[in-house]
N, C-alpha and C positions, 0 to 999 in steps of 0.2 A: 629604831626609834632615832630620830633626826636632834642633834644638839642644838639647843638654844644659840642663835647668833649673838655676836657681842656687838655693842653699839659703833664699834670701829669699822663695822663692815660697811658695804656698799650702801648709802643712803637711799639710794632709790629703788633698792629691794625691802625697804622697811616697810612692813604692813601697817604700820601706824600712820593713820592720815596726817598730813600737815597742818597743825593748828592755824597757821597763817591763813587758810582757806574756811575757817569755822566761823559760821553766820555769830553762832551764840558768843563767842569768844570776841569778835569783833564788836559786838553790839556791847558786851559788858565793859569792854575796854573804853569805847568812846562814852558811855554811859558814866564812868568812874571818873573818866576827865572833865567832862562836863560838870559832873557834880560838884567836884573840887572846886571848880571855878565859882559855881552859885554858893557853895559853903563859904569860900573865902568871902565872897560880897555881901552876903547875908549875916555875916559874923556880927556886926554892928548893931543887928536887931535882936541877936541873942536866939537866932533860930539857925537850924540846918534847911538844907533843900528839901526834905522830905518832911519835916514840921510845917515849914511855910506852905507847902502843898495840901496838907491836911487842913490846917486852919483857912488857906484861901477857899478850898473847896467847901467847907463847912459855911464860910462867908456868902458865898454864891448860892449854895444849895440849901441852907437852913439844916437844922438837926436831921440826923439819920442814924439808923442802926449801924453798930460795926460791919455787919456783914454789907449792907448797902454802900458803906463808905468804903468798905475794901474792894467791892465791884467798881466803884466809880474810880478808884486809883489804879485798878489792875493789879491788886496787892494781896498776898496771902493775909488771911485774917489774924493769924498769930503773929507775922511781921507787924501788920498795923497796931495790934495789941501792946506789943513791945513799944512802938513808937508813940501811942498816945500817952503811955504812962506819965512821963517827964511833963508832959503839956498839962495833964490833969493834976499832978503834982504842983506845978507852977501856977496853976489856977486860971489856965489858957483855955480850959475846956471843962464841962461837966458833963457827967454822967446822970441823965434824968430819966423819969418814967416816958413810956411813949407817949405820944399824942392818942394814936389810934387804939393801941392795946397798952393799958398801964402796966402791965405785967413785963413789957418788952423794955429795953433799955436804949435810950438815944443818948448820941453825943452832941452837943450843944456848945457853940462857942459863947464864951463869957464875954463881960465887958473889957476885961483885961486882954482877953483873946482878940477881941477886935481892934483894940488899940494896937497890938502887937502885930497883927498882919497888916494894918495900914502902914506901920513902921517898915516892916518888911517888904512891903509893895514897892518901897522907894529902893531899897537894896536890890531887889528882885529887878526892877526896871534897869537898873545900871547893869546886873550880869548879863540879862537880855540883851540890851545894847550892845555890851562888849563881845558876846558872841556873836551877834547879827555884823558887828564891824569886820570880825575875823572872817566870816564866811559868806556875808552878802546876805541881806534880807530875802532876797529871792531864793537862794539855795536853802536858807533856813526854812522859810515857809515849805518848800518842797521837802525837804527833811522831815518836818514836823507832819506833813501829809502822809508821807511813807511810814513813818513810824506808828501814825494812827491807824492806817492799814494794817501794820504787822500787829499791833495789840490789840486789834478787833478781828482779826481773821482766824478762823479754826485752823488750829496746825497739826491735828490729830491724822494720823494715818491707820485708822482703823483700831487704834489701841484704847 
């Protein structure tokens, strides 16, 4: 039986891939970095970037079920559920009976939520402008297009 190598041996022989080449890690690091910027600039509105995204989507699309909203945001339903609790607690959204099927529940923006998303929009615009000043509007537009492709592409390999 071969003994396990210690980490002090030749790193070129290490069977563990270099995390620097990991697409997932690179995307997550970039997402955390950009989220920190948006969270910082959205702070005066009392919203975090994810909360603003939820409210803004409801403002644009109208009431929708949690499953539909999760699909729109490409977010796990459970994660979305945790994110909407403070919005509901603060009266920014309401859970109401569905318009088509009264047995279903929809998330709807309240008047307070509409006011908060308007306030957040000013902060979001500042964050957006800051990002685009740093990377250029053409590169930012190309990045959004690429990330939209990534978010909508099937990534399964027969699994």
